[in-house]
C-alpha positions, 0 to 999 in steps of 0.5 A: 843148639846146632842143627845136626844135634837136633837132627840126631835127637829127632832120629833117636826119638823116631827109632824109639831109642834112648841115649844108653842104647845109642851109646852102646851101639857106637861103643861110647860112654852113655853118660858122656853122650847124654851130656853131649846131647843135652839141650844146650849150645855145647857142640858135639864133636864131629867124630861122634856125630859121624858115628851117631849118623852111621848107627842111626842109618841102619 
């Protein structure tokens, strides 16, 4: 799993959020975001990582 993916998951957990809440914040499909954030080696597209980082920075 990529380091960025791990960092995003840690930030989500630290803020006490779940995938559907984060997906709503970035206006993205929660099912698809859940698949991207699954604990596997499949990469998350850069544009989604950027949106997630921006949403979690607030």
